[in-house]
Biopython code that builds the backbone (N, CA, C, O; Angstrom):
import numpy as np
from Bio.PDB.StructureBuilder import StructureBuilder

atoms = [
    (1, "VAL", "N", (86.392, 89.574, 80.989)),
    (1, "VAL", "CA", (86.779, 90.906, 81.464)),
    (1, "VAL", "C", (88.242, 91.143, 81.118)),
    (1, "VAL", "O", (89.101, 90.291, 81.343)),
    (2, "GLN", "N", (88.497, 92.306, 80.573)),
    (2, "GLN", "CA", (89.876, 92.662, 80.244)),
    (2, "GLN", "C", (90.112, 94.127, 80.583)),
    (2, "GLN", "O", (89.308, 94.997, 80.249)),
    (3, "LEU", "N", (91.232, 94.381, 81.253)),
    (3, "LEU", "CA", (91.671, 95.732, 81.576)),
    (3, "LEU", "C", (93.096, 95.875, 81.065)),
    (3, "LEU", "O", (93.978, 95.107, 81.452)),
    (4, "VAL", "N", (93.324, 96.847, 80.204)),
    (4, "VAL", "CA", (94.638, 97.001, 79.585)),
    (4, "VAL", "C", (95.146, 98.410, 79.830)),
    (4, "VAL", "O", (94.598, 99.387, 79.320)),
    (5, "GLU", "N", (96.215, 98.493, 80.628)),
    (5, "GLU", "CA", (96.819, 99.796, 80.932)),
    (5, "GLU", "C", (97.854, 100.154, 79.882)),
    (5, "GLU", "O", (98.461, 99.287, 79.252)),
    (6, "SER", "N", (98.038, 101.450, 79.711)),
    (6, "SER", "CA", (99.080, 101.958, 78.827)),
    (6, "SER", "C", (99.467, 103.343, 79.300)),
    (6, "SER", "O", (98.780, 103.955, 80.117)),
    (7, "GLY", "N", (100.599, 103.834, 78.763)),
    (7, "GLY", "CA", (101.009, 105.195, 79.049)),
    (7, "GLY", "C", (102.147, 105.344, 80.034)),
    (7, "GLY", "O", (102.612, 106.458, 80.275)),
    (8, "GLY", "N", (102.603, 104.244, 80.608)),
    (8, "GLY", "CA", (103.721, 104.337, 81.528)),
    (8, "GLY", "C", (105.020, 104.628, 80.805)),
    (8, "GLY", "O", (105.074, 104.638, 79.575)),
    (9, "GLY", "N", (106.068, 104.865, 81.585)),
    (9, "GLY", "CA", (107.369, 105.127, 80.995)),
    (9, "GLY", "C", (108.303, 105.773, 81.981)),
    (9, "GLY", "O", (108.046, 105.804, 83.185)),
    (10, "LEU", "N", (109.395, 106.288, 81.453)),
    (10, "LEU", "CA", (110.409, 106.976, 82.236)),
    (10, "LEU", "C", (110.207, 108.474, 82.086)),
    (10, "LEU", "O", (110.087, 108.985, 80.973)),
    (11, "VAL", "N", (110.169, 109.169, 83.209)),
    (11, "VAL", "CA", (109.976, 110.616, 83.181)),
    (11, "VAL", "C", (110.858, 111.243, 84.253)),
    (11, "VAL", "O", (111.140, 110.626, 85.280)),
    (12, "GLN", "N", (111.285, 112.460, 84.006)),
    (12, "GLN", "CA", (112.101, 113.171, 84.982)),
    (12, "GLN", "C", (111.235, 113.718, 86.116)),
    (12, "GLN", "O", (110.044, 113.963, 85.923)),
    (13, "PRO", "N", (111.818, 113.909, 87.285)),
    (13, "PRO", "CA", (111.062, 114.546, 88.365)),
    (13, "PRO", "C", (110.466, 115.872, 87.910)),
    (13, "PRO", "O", (111.111, 116.663, 87.222)),
    (14, "GLY", "N", (109.223, 116.092, 88.311)),
    (14, "GLY", "CA", (108.507, 117.281, 87.880)),
    (14, "GLY", "C", (107.738, 117.118, 86.595)),
    (14, "GLY", "O", (106.960, 117.992, 86.214)),
    (15, "GLY", "N", (107.949, 116.009, 85.928)),
    (15, "GLY", "CA", (107.281, 115.761, 84.661)),
    (15, "GLY", "C", (105.879, 115.215, 84.821)),
    (15, "GLY", "O", (105.369, 115.082, 85.933)),
    (16, "SER", "N", (105.260, 114.898, 83.684)),
    (16, "SER", "CA", (103.882, 114.417, 83.663)),
    (16, "SER", "C", (103.760, 113.168, 82.804)),
    (16, "SER", "O", (104.525, 112.949, 81.865)),
    (17, "LEU", "N", (102.778, 112.367, 83.156)),
    (17, "LEU", "CA", (102.387, 111.212, 82.355)),
    (17, "LEU", "C", (100.881, 111.063, 82.449)),
    (17, "LEU", "O", (100.263, 111.466, 83.435)),
    (18, "ARG", "N", (100.300, 110.480, 81.412)),
    (18, "ARG", "CA", (98.874, 110.157, 81.446)),
    (18, "ARG", "C", (98.711, 108.675, 81.192)),
    (18, "ARG", "O", (99.062, 108.171, 80.125)),
    (19, "LEU", "N", (98.174, 107.983, 82.182)),
    (19, "LEU", "CA", (97.898, 106.563, 82.046)),
    (19, "LEU", "C", (96.478, 106.365, 81.538)),
    (19, "LEU", "O", (95.580, 107.149, 81.847)),
    (20, "SER", "N", (96.288, 105.321, 80.766)),
    (20, "SER", "CA", (94.963, 104.930, 80.282)),
    (20, "SER", "C", (94.714, 103.474, 80.629)),
    (20, "SER", "O", (95.641, 102.666, 80.682)),
    (21, "CYS", "N", (93.457, 103.153, 80.864)),
    (21, "CYS", "CA", (93.056, 101.773, 81.096)),
    (21, "CYS", "C", (91.819, 101.512, 80.258)),
    (21, "CYS", "O", (90.744, 102.046, 80.531)),
    (22, "ALA", "N", (91.981, 100.686, 79.233)),
    (22, "ALA", "CA", (90.874, 100.333, 78.347)),
    (22, "ALA", "C", (90.200, 99.079, 78.870)),
    (22, "ALA", "O", (90.851, 98.056, 79.085)),
    (23, "ALA", "N", (88.894, 99.163, 79.074)),
    (23, "ALA", "CA", (88.129, 98.064, 79.657)),
    (23, "ALA", "C", (87.231, 97.408, 78.627)),
    (23, "ALA", "O", (86.743, 98.060, 77.703)),
    (24, "SER", "N", (87.021, 96.124, 78.793)),
    (24, "SER", "CA", (86.093, 95.410, 77.922)),
    (24, "SER", "C", (85.548, 94.192, 78.662)),
    (24, "SER", "O", (86.141, 93.718, 79.632)),
    (25, "GLY", "N", (84.415, 93.699, 78.188)),
    (25, "GLY", "CA", (83.854, 92.472, 78.746)),
    (25, "GLY", "C", (82.886, 92.657, 79.894)),
    (25, "GLY", "O", (82.424, 91.677, 80.480)),
    (26, "PHE", "N", (82.574, 93.888, 80.222)),
    (26, "PHE", "CA", (81.596, 94.152, 81.274)),
    (26, "PHE", "C", (80.980, 95.523, 81.031)),
    (26, "PHE", "O", (81.452, 96.289, 80.192)),
    (27, "ALA", "N", (79.920, 95.822, 81.777)),
    (27, "ALA", "CA", (79.219, 97.100, 81.640)),
    (27, "ALA", "C", (80.017, 98.177, 82.372)),
    (27, "ALA", "O", (79.791, 98.463, 83.548)),
    (28, "PHE", "N", (80.947, 98.755, 81.640)),
    (28, "PHE", "CA", (81.913, 99.694, 82.233)),
    (28, "PHE", "C", (81.237, 100.824, 83.002)),
    (28, "PHE", "O", (81.676, 101.175, 84.097)),
    (29, "SER", "N", (80.205, 101.380, 82.457)),
    (29, "SER", "CA", (79.571, 102.547, 83.073)),
    (29, "SER", "C", (78.828, 102.210, 84.363)),
    (29, "SER", "O", (78.315, 103.108, 85.030)),
    (30, "SER", "N", (78.764, 100.933, 84.720)),
    (30, "SER", "CA", (78.081, 100.529, 85.947)),
    (30, "SER", "C", (79.024, 100.344, 87.128)),
    (30, "SER", "O", (78.581, 100.048, 88.238)),
    (31, "TYR", "N", (80.310, 100.514, 86.896)),
    (31, "TYR", "CA", (81.293, 100.215, 87.940)),
    (31, "TYR", "C", (82.207, 101.392, 88.247)),
    (31, "TYR", "O", (82.633, 102.130, 87.358)),
    (32, "GLY", "N", (82.492, 101.543, 89.538)),
    (32, "GLY", "CA", (83.589, 102.400, 89.912)),
    (32, "GLY", "C", (84.902, 101.779, 89.455)),
    (32, "GLY", "O", (85.014, 100.561, 89.311)),
    (33, "MET", "N", (85.880, 102.626, 89.231)),
    (33, "MET", "CA", (87.189, 102.165, 88.781)),
    (33, "MET", "C", (88.264, 102.793, 89.652)),
    (33, "MET", "O", (88.089, 103.886, 90.191)),
    (34, "GLY", "N", (89.358, 102.096, 89.779)),
    (34, "GLY", "CA", (90.446, 102.608, 90.600)),
    (34, "GLY", "C", (91.805, 102.391, 89.964)),
    (34, "GLY", "O", (92.013, 101.484, 89.157)),
    (35, "TRP", "N", (92.718, 103.258, 90.359)),
    (35, "TRP", "CA", (94.139, 103.093, 90.023)),
    (35, "TRP", "C", (94.892, 102.767, 91.311)),
    (35, "TRP", "O", (94.731, 103.442, 92.328)),
    (36, "TYR", "N", (95.701, 101.743, 91.252)),
    (36, "TYR", "CA", (96.554, 101.333, 92.352)),
    (36, "TYR", "C", (98.000, 101.365, 91.878)),
    (36, "TYR", "O", (98.276, 101.418, 90.679)),
    (37, "ARG", "N", (98.909, 101.332, 92.831)),
    (37, "ARG", "CA", (100.317, 101.210, 92.471)),
    (37, "ARG", "C", (101.041, 100.341, 93.487)),
    (37, "ARG", "O", (100.639, 100.223, 94.645)),
    (38, "GLN", "N", (102.116, 99.742, 93.012)),
    (38, "GLN", "CA", (102.955, 98.918, 93.872)),
    (38, "GLN", "C", (104.408, 99.197, 93.557)),
    (38, "GLN", "O", (104.911, 98.864, 92.484)),
    (39, "GLY", "N", (105.072, 99.820, 94.527)),
    (39, "GLY", "CA", (106.492, 100.055, 94.388)),
    (39, "GLY", "C", (107.278, 98.829, 94.791)),
    (39, "GLY", "O", (106.741, 97.916, 95.419)),
    (40, "SER", "N", (108.539, 98.805, 94.433)),
    (40, "SER", "CA", (109.389, 97.660, 94.735)),
    (40, "SER", "C", (109.455, 97.438, 96.250)),
    (40, "SER", "O", (109.813, 98.344, 97.003)),
    (41, "GLY", "N", (109.108, 96.235, 96.682)),
    (41, "GLY", "CA", (109.155, 95.901, 98.097)),
    (41, "GLY", "C", (108.050, 96.504, 98.932)),
    (41, "GLY", "O", (108.100, 96.461, 100.162)),
    (42, "LYS", "N", (107.047, 97.071, 98.271)),
    (42, "LYS", "CA", (105.953, 97.735, 98.999)),
    (42, "LYS", "C", (104.624, 97.036, 98.743)),
    (42, "LYS", "O", (104.484, 96.252, 97.804)),
    (43, "GLU", "N", (103.656, 97.339, 99.598)),
    (43, "GLU", "CA", (102.308, 96.849, 99.422)),
    (43, "GLU", "C", (101.630, 97.622, 98.282)),
    (43, "GLU", "O", (101.948, 98.783, 98.021)),
    (44, "ARG", "N", (100.702, 96.955, 97.621)),
    (44, "ARG", "CA", (99.907, 97.653, 96.618)),
    (44, "ARG", "C", (98.980, 98.630, 97.338)),
    (44, "ARG", "O", (98.355, 98.278, 98.339)),
    (45, "GLU", "N", (98.896, 99.854, 96.826)),
    (45, "GLU", "CA", (98.092, 100.874, 97.481)),
    (45, "GLU", "C", (97.148, 101.547, 96.493)),
    (45, "GLU", "O", (97.446, 101.664, 95.304)),
    (46, "LEU", "N", (96.004, 101.987, 97.011)),
    (46, "LEU", "CA", (95.055, 102.734, 96.190)),
    (46, "LEU", "C", (95.573, 104.146, 95.969)),
    (46, "LEU", "O", (95.934, 104.841, 96.919)),
    (47, "VAL", "N", (95.607, 104.556, 94.736)),
    (47, "VAL", "CA", (96.054, 105.902, 94.375)),
    (47, "VAL", "C", (94.848, 106.821, 94.173)),
    (47, "VAL", "O", (94.802, 107.928, 94.711)),
    (48, "ALA", "N", (93.883, 106.354, 93.399)),
    (48, "ALA", "CA", (92.710, 107.176, 93.090)),
    (48, "ALA", "C", (91.564, 106.270, 92.662)),
    (48, "ALA", "O", (91.777, 105.180, 92.131)),
    (49, "ALA", "N", (90.352, 106.741, 92.904)),
    (49, "ALA", "CA", (89.179, 105.987, 92.498)),
    (49, "ALA", "C", (88.123, 106.956, 91.983)),
    (49, "ALA", "O", (88.109, 108.134, 92.342)),
    (50, "ILE", "N", (87.251, 106.443, 91.143)),
    (50, "ILE", "CA", (86.209, 107.269, 90.543)),
    (50, "ILE", "C", (84.919, 106.463, 90.486)),
    (50, "ILE", "O", (84.933, 105.262, 90.214)),
    (51, "SER", "N", (83.810, 107.135, 90.744)),
    (51, "SER", "CA", (82.513, 106.463, 90.732)),
    (51, "SER", "C", (82.098, 106.122, 89.308)),
    (51, "SER", "O", (82.728, 106.555, 88.344)),
    (52, "SER", "N", (81.037, 105.347, 89.190)),
    (52, "SER", "CA", (80.638, 104.836, 87.879)),
    (52, "SER", "C", (80.313, 105.946, 86.879)),
    (52, "SER", "O", (80.632, 105.829, 85.696)),
    (53, "ALA", "N", (79.686, 107.011, 87.347)),
    (53, "ALA", "CA", (79.341, 108.116, 86.451)),
    (53, "ALA", "C", (80.412, 109.198, 86.420)),
    (53, "ALA", "O", (80.333, 110.141, 85.632)),
    (54, "GLY", "N", (81.406, 109.056, 87.280)),
    (54, "GLY", "CA", (82.510, 110.004, 87.279)),
    (54, "GLY", "C", (82.329, 111.196, 88.196)),
    (54, "GLY", "O", (83.192, 112.072, 88.253)),
    (55, "GLY", "N", (81.215, 111.238, 88.915)),
    (55, "GLY", "CA", (80.955, 112.416, 89.726)),
    (55, "GLY", "C", (81.663, 112.463, 91.064)),
    (55, "GLY", "O", (81.759, 113.520, 91.688)),
    (56, "VAL", "N", (82.153, 111.332, 91.498)),
    (56, "VAL", "CA", (82.835, 111.263, 92.799)),
    (56, "VAL", "C", (84.225, 110.672, 92.599)),
    (56, "VAL", "O", (84.390, 109.625, 91.973)),
    (57, "THR", "N", (85.209, 111.360, 93.139)),
    (57, "THR", "CA", (86.580, 110.868, 93.071)),
    (57, "THR", "C", (87.200, 110.932, 94.458)),
    (57, "THR", "O", (86.779, 111.720, 95.304)),
    (58, "ASN", "N", (88.193, 110.103, 94.677)),
    (58, "ASN", "CA", (88.989, 110.235, 95.887)),
    (58, "ASN", "C", (90.421, 109.831, 95.589)),
    (58, "ASN", "O", (90.704, 109.077, 94.658)),
    (59, "TYR", "N", (91.311, 110.361, 96.413)),
    (59, "TYR", "CA", (92.745, 110.242, 96.165)),
    (59, "TYR", "C", (93.501, 109.909, 97.445)),
    (59, "TYR", "O", (93.091, 110.282, 98.544)),
    (60, "ALA", "N", (94.597, 109.211, 97.281)),
    (60, "ALA", "CA", (95.535, 109.054, 98.382)),
    (60, "ALA", "C", (96.119, 110.417, 98.720)),
    (60, "ALA", "O", (96.314, 111.256, 97.841)),
    (61, "ASP", "N", (96.395, 110.628, 99.994)),
    (61, "ASP", "CA", (96.944, 111.928, 100.403)),
    (61, "ASP", "C", (98.235, 112.257, 99.656)),
    (61, "ASP", "O", (98.514, 113.421, 99.367)),
    (62, "SER", "N", (99.008, 111.237, 99.351)),
    (62, "SER", "CA", (100.317, 111.449, 98.729)),
    (62, "SER", "C", (100.227, 111.994, 97.307)),
    (62, "SER", "O", (101.216, 112.506, 96.782)),
    (63, "VAL", "N", (99.056, 111.891, 96.675)),
    (63, "VAL", "CA", (98.939, 112.348, 95.284)),
    (63, "VAL", "C", (97.926, 113.480, 95.111)),
    (63, "VAL", "O", (97.771, 114.008, 94.010)),
    (64, "LYS", "N", (97.249, 113.849, 96.170)),
    (64, "LYS", "CA", (96.253, 114.921, 96.065)),
    (64, "LYS", "C", (96.880, 116.197, 95.530)),
    (64, "LYS", "O", (97.954, 116.610, 95.966)),
    (65, "GLY", "N", (96.191, 116.811, 94.580)),
    (65, "GLY", "CA", (96.678, 118.044, 93.983)),
    (65, "GLY", "C", (97.655, 117.820, 92.838)),
    (65, "GLY", "O", (98.007, 118.764, 92.130)),
    (66, "ARG", "N", (98.097, 116.578, 92.650)),
    (66, "ARG", "CA", (99.047, 116.286, 91.565)),
    (66, "ARG", "C", (98.452, 115.333, 90.531)),
    (66, "ARG", "O", (98.740, 115.452, 89.340)),
    (67, "PHE", "N", (97.634, 114.400, 90.974)),
    (67, "PHE", "CA", (97.040, 113.400, 90.084)),
    (67, "PHE", "C", (95.551, 113.682, 89.915)),
    (67, "PHE", "O", (94.888, 114.187, 90.821)),
    (68, "THR", "N", (95.047, 113.343, 88.738)),
    (68, "THR", "CA", (93.621, 113.480, 88.462)),
    (68, "THR", "C", (93.113, 112.230, 87.764)),
    (68, "THR", "O", (93.641, 111.831, 86.726)),
    (69, "ILE", "N", (92.088, 111.618, 88.336)),
    (69, "ILE", "CA", (91.452, 110.466, 87.714)),
    (69, "ILE", "C", (90.221, 110.943, 86.960)),
    (69, "ILE", "O", (89.499, 111.829, 87.417)),
    (70, "SER", "N", (89.996, 110.348, 85.808)),
    (70, "SER", "CA", (88.817, 110.685, 85.011)),
    (70, "SER", "C", (88.415, 109.451, 84.208)),
    (70, "SER", "O", (89.147, 108.464, 84.148)),
    (71, "ARG", "N", (87.252, 109.530, 83.603)),
    (71, "ARG", "CA", (86.797, 108.394, 82.795)),
    (71, "ARG", "C", (85.962, 108.890, 81.632)),
    (71, "ARG", "O", (85.352, 109.959, 81.686)),
    (72, "ASP", "N", (85.950, 108.089, 80.580)),
    (72, "ASP", "CA", (85.111, 108.342, 79.417)),
    (72, "ASP", "C", (84.289, 107.083, 79.202)),
    (72, "ASP", "O", (84.787, 106.101, 78.651)),
    (73, "ASN", "N", (83.042, 107.105, 79.629)),
    (73, "ASN", "CA", (82.221, 105.904, 79.540)),
    (73, "ASN", "C", (81.867, 105.545, 78.101)),
    (73, "ASN", "O", (81.540, 104.394, 77.813)),
    (74, "ALA", "N", (81.929, 106.510, 77.207)),
    (74, "ALA", "CA", (81.687, 106.206, 75.791)),
    (74, "ALA", "C", (82.839, 105.405, 75.196)),
    (74, "ALA", "O", (82.657, 104.657, 74.235)),
    (75, "LYS", "N", (84.022, 105.570, 75.775)),
    (75, "LYS", "CA", (85.213, 104.870, 75.277)),
    (75, "LYS", "C", (85.635, 103.721, 76.191)),
    (75, "LYS", "O", (86.641, 103.060, 75.933)),
    (76, "ASN", "N", (84.869, 103.480, 77.259)),
    (76, "ASN", "CA", (85.213, 102.413, 78.209)),
    (76, "ASN", "C", (86.651, 102.539, 78.701)),
    (76, "ASN", "O", (87.389, 101.556, 78.760)),
    (77, "THR", "N", (87.028, 103.745, 79.048)),
    (77, "THR", "CA", (88.410, 104.010, 79.426)),
    (77, "THR", "C", (88.457, 104.888, 80.669)),
    (77, "THR", "O", (87.673, 105.824, 80.823)),
    (78, "VAL", "N", (89.388, 104.564, 81.540)),
    (78, "VAL", "CA", (89.663, 105.391, 82.707)),
    (78, "VAL", "C", (91.103, 105.892, 82.594)),
    (78, "VAL", "O", (91.990, 105.182, 82.120)),
    (79, "TYR", "N", (91.310, 107.117, 83.035)),
    (79, "TYR", "CA", (92.598, 107.782, 82.888)),
    (79, "TYR", "C", (93.165, 108.183, 84.250)),
    (79, "TYR", "O", (92.434, 108.345, 85.227)),
    (80, "LEU", "N", (94.481, 108.337, 84.284)),
    (80, "LEU", "CA", (95.129, 108.928, 85.442)),
    (80, "LEU", "C", (96.158, 109.926, 84.924)),
    (80, "LEU", "O", (97.198, 109.547, 84.384)),
    (81, "GLN", "N", (95.851, 111.188, 85.096)),
    (81, "GLN", "CA", (96.790, 112.251, 84.739)),
    (81, "GLN", "C", (97.691, 112.496, 85.933)),
    (81, "GLN", "O", (97.214, 112.803, 87.025)),
    (82, "MET", "N", (98.982, 112.362, 85.730)),
    (82, "MET", "CA", (99.951, 112.493, 86.811)),
    (82, "MET", "C", (100.876, 113.661, 86.501)),
    (82, "MET", "O", (101.615, 113.635, 85.516)),
    (83, "ASN", "N", (100.830, 114.667, 87.335)),
    (83, "ASN", "CA", (101.674, 115.855, 87.181)),
    (83, "ASN", "C", (102.631, 115.973, 88.365)),
    (83, "ASN", "O", (102.445, 115.332, 89.399)),
    (84, "SER", "N", (103.647, 116.799, 88.194)),
    (84, "SER", "CA", (104.626, 117.049, 89.268)),
    (84, "SER", "C", (105.131, 115.734, 89.861)),
    (84, "SER", "O", (105.172, 115.555, 91.078)),
    (85, "LEU", "N", (105.505, 114.843, 88.991)),
    (85, "LEU", "CA", (105.913, 113.517, 89.443)),
    (85, "LEU", "C", (107.175, 113.566, 90.273)),
    (85, "LEU", "O", (108.069, 114.378, 90.036)),
    (86, "LYS", "N", (107.229, 112.679, 91.251)),
    (86, "LYS", "CA", (108.349, 112.580, 92.178)),
    (86, "LYS", "C", (108.959, 111.180, 92.079)),
    (86, "LYS", "O", (108.289, 110.244, 91.644)),
    (87, "PRO", "N", (110.201, 111.033, 92.473)),
    (87, "PRO", "CA", (110.810, 109.690, 92.448)),
    (87, "PRO", "C", (110.006, 108.663, 93.243)),
    (87, "PRO", "O", (109.967, 107.487, 92.882)),
    (88, "GLU", "N", (109.370, 109.104, 94.316)),
    (88, "GLU", "CA", (108.584, 108.165, 95.122)),
    (88, "GLU", "C", (107.295, 107.713, 94.448)),
    (88, "GLU", "O", (106.603, 106.839, 94.970)),
    (89, "ASP", "N", (106.965, 108.285, 93.312)),
    (89, "ASP", "CA", (105.825, 107.812, 92.526)),
    (89, "ASP", "C", (106.193, 106.607, 91.654)),
    (89, "ASP", "O", (105.327, 105.998, 91.026)),
    (90, "THR", "N", (107.468, 106.277, 91.624)),
    (90, "THR", "CA", (107.916, 105.125, 90.838)),
    (90, "THR", "C", (107.241, 103.850, 91.332)),
    (90, "THR", "O", (107.311, 103.515, 92.514)),
    (91, "ALA", "N", (106.590, 103.150, 90.418)),
    (91, "ALA", "CA", (105.828, 101.945, 90.780)),
    (91, "ALA", "C", (105.240, 101.341, 89.515)),
    (91, "ALA", "O", (105.277, 101.939, 88.440)),
    (92, "VAL", "N", (104.701, 100.150, 89.671)),
    (92, "VAL", "CA", (103.830, 99.597, 88.646)),
    (92, "VAL", "C", (102.411, 100.054, 88.981)),
    (92, "VAL", "O", (101.952, 99.906, 90.114)),
    (93, "TYR", "N", (101.735, 100.602, 87.999)),
    (93, "TYR", "CA", (100.382, 101.138, 88.194)),
    (93, "TYR", "C", (99.375, 100.188, 87.555)),
    (93, "TYR", "O", (99.529, 99.757, 86.412)),
    (94, "TYR", "N", (98.339, 99.878, 88.331)),
    (94, "TYR", "CA", (97.312, 98.932, 87.902)),
    (94, "TYR", "C", (95.943, 99.608, 87.940)),
    (94, "TYR", "O", (95.682, 100.443, 88.806)),
    (95, "CYS", "N", (95.084, 99.250, 87.016)),
    (95, "CYS", "CA", (93.694, 99.650, 87.168)),
    (95, "CYS", "C", (92.879, 98.446, 87.626)),
    (95, "CYS", "O", (93.240, 97.293, 87.391)),
    (96, "ARG", "N", (91.799, 98.748, 88.271)),
    (96, "ARG", "CA", (90.966, 97.712, 88.871)),
    (96, "ARG", "C", (89.504, 98.084, 88.712)),
    (96, "ARG", "O", (89.131, 99.247, 88.864)),
    (97, "ARG", "N", (88.681, 97.095, 88.405)),
    (97, "ARG", "CA", (87.239, 97.259, 88.489)),
    (97, "ARG", "C", (86.899, 97.113, 89.974)),
    (97, "ARG", "O", (87.039, 96.037, 90.555)),
    (98, "MET", "N", (86.452, 98.211, 90.570)),
    (98, "MET", "CA", (86.254, 98.243, 92.011)),
    (98, "MET", "C", (85.190, 97.238, 92.445)),
    (98, "MET", "O", (84.181, 97.027, 91.772)),
    (99, "GLY", "N", (85.460, 96.631, 93.594)),
    (99, "GLY", "CA", (84.532, 95.644, 94.130)),
    (99, "GLY", "C", (84.722, 94.255, 93.555)),
    (99, "GLY", "O", (83.958, 93.340, 93.863)),
    (100, "THR", "N", (85.742, 94.095, 92.718)),
    (100, "THR", "CA", (86.030, 92.790, 92.105)),
    (100, "THR", "C", (87.532, 92.536, 92.159)),
    (100, "THR", "O", (88.302, 93.392, 92.594)),
    (101, "GLN", "N", (87.931, 91.372, 91.720)),
    (101, "GLN", "CA", (89.339, 91.028, 91.610)),
    (101, "GLN", "C", (89.803, 91.111, 90.164)),
    (101, "GLN", "O", (90.714, 90.394, 89.749)),
    (102, "ASN", "N", (89.170, 91.990, 89.407)),
    (102, "ASN", "CA", (89.595, 92.219, 88.025)),
    (102, "ASN", "C", (90.639, 93.317, 88.004)),
    (102, "ASN", "O", (90.364, 94.464, 88.357)),
    (103, "TRP", "N", (91.847, 92.949, 87.583)),
    (103, "TRP", "CA", (92.980, 93.865, 87.523)),
    (103, "TRP", "C", (93.576, 93.846, 86.123)),
    (103, "TRP", "O", (93.472, 92.856, 85.399)),
    (104, "GLY", "N", (94.194, 94.945, 85.763)),
    (104, "GLY", "CA", (94.990, 94.967, 84.560)),
    (104, "GLY", "C", (96.359, 94.349, 84.820)),
    (104, "GLY", "O", (96.663, 93.915, 85.931)),
    (105, "GLN", "N", (97.177, 94.319, 83.768)),
    (105, "GLN", "CA", (98.497, 93.698, 83.897)),
    (105, "GLN", "C", (99.532, 94.661, 84.475)),
    (105, "GLN", "O", (100.619, 94.246, 84.877)),
    (106, "GLY", "N", (99.193, 95.929, 84.515)),
    (106, "GLY", "CA", (100.086, 96.932, 85.079)),
    (106, "GLY", "C", (100.939, 97.622, 84.035)),
    (106, "GLY", "O", (101.237, 97.063, 82.980)),
    (107, "THR", "N", (101.330, 98.855, 84.350)),
    (107, "THR", "CA", (102.242, 99.612, 83.505)),
    (107, "THR", "C", (103.268, 100.289, 84.411)),
    (107, "THR", "O", (102.919, 100.879, 85.434)),
    (108, "GLN", "N", (104.521, 100.196, 84.024)),
    (108, "GLN", "CA", (105.615, 100.705, 84.857)),
    (108, "GLN", "C", (105.760, 102.213, 84.681)),
    (108, "GLN", "O", (105.800, 102.728, 83.564)),
    (109, "VAL", "N", (105.838, 102.898, 85.806)),
    (109, "VAL", "CA", (106.149, 104.331, 85.823)),
    (109, "VAL", "C", (107.434, 104.504, 86.614)),
    (109, "VAL", "O", (107.527, 104.094, 87.771)),
    (110, "THR", "N", (108.411, 105.109, 85.983)),
    (110, "THR", "CA", (109.694, 105.362, 86.635)),
    (110, "THR", "C", (109.987, 106.855, 86.574)),
    (110, "THR", "O", (110.020, 107.456, 85.501)),
    (111, "VAL", "N", (110.199, 107.435, 87.746)),
    (111, "VAL", "CA", (110.498, 108.869, 87.838)),
    (111, "VAL", "C", (111.946, 109.001, 88.303)),
    (111, "VAL", "O", (112.281, 108.699, 89.448)),
    (112, "SER", "N", (112.776, 109.449, 87.402)),
    (112, "SER", "CA", (114.209, 109.504, 87.692)),
    (112, "SER", "C", (114.886, 110.490, 86.760)),
    (112, "SER", "O", (114.480, 110.681, 85.614)),
    (113, "SER", "N", (115.932, 111.110, 87.289)),
    (113, "SER", "CA", (116.731, 112.011, 86.443)),
    (113, "SER", "C", (117.904, 111.260, 85.844)),
    (113, "SER", "O", (118.696, 111.842, 85.102)),
]
sb = StructureBuilder()
sb.init_structure("model")
sb.init_model(0)
sb.init_chain("A")
sb.init_seg("    ")
for serial, (resi, resn, name, xyz) in enumerate(atoms, 1):
    if name == "N":
        sb.init_residue(resn, " ", resi, " ")
    sb.init_atom(name, np.array(xyz, "f"), 0.0, 1.0, " ", f" {name:<3s}", serial, name[0])
structure = sb.get_structure()
């Protein structure tokens, strides 16, 4: 199993980023997927999750209306579109195969002017 995140970087407040997580080594379309984040000195928290077929999503209250999770089962990839970014969104973002301990290596998102 391999999960590889990409798309992180430095962005100004109010800006946007799109994270991608490319999955391999398992039947991607059979699993829910999630995006988590961990800020410096903080617990890792669930940001967004999506069901195996993509029909059900849920979000942390702190990102509702700003972030959108989606997936392309043909490409074995899950995405996190992040808009209206705030400094408090700064964290390492991880994708996870839900219900397992399969995690990606993380991608750093820094929101700063």
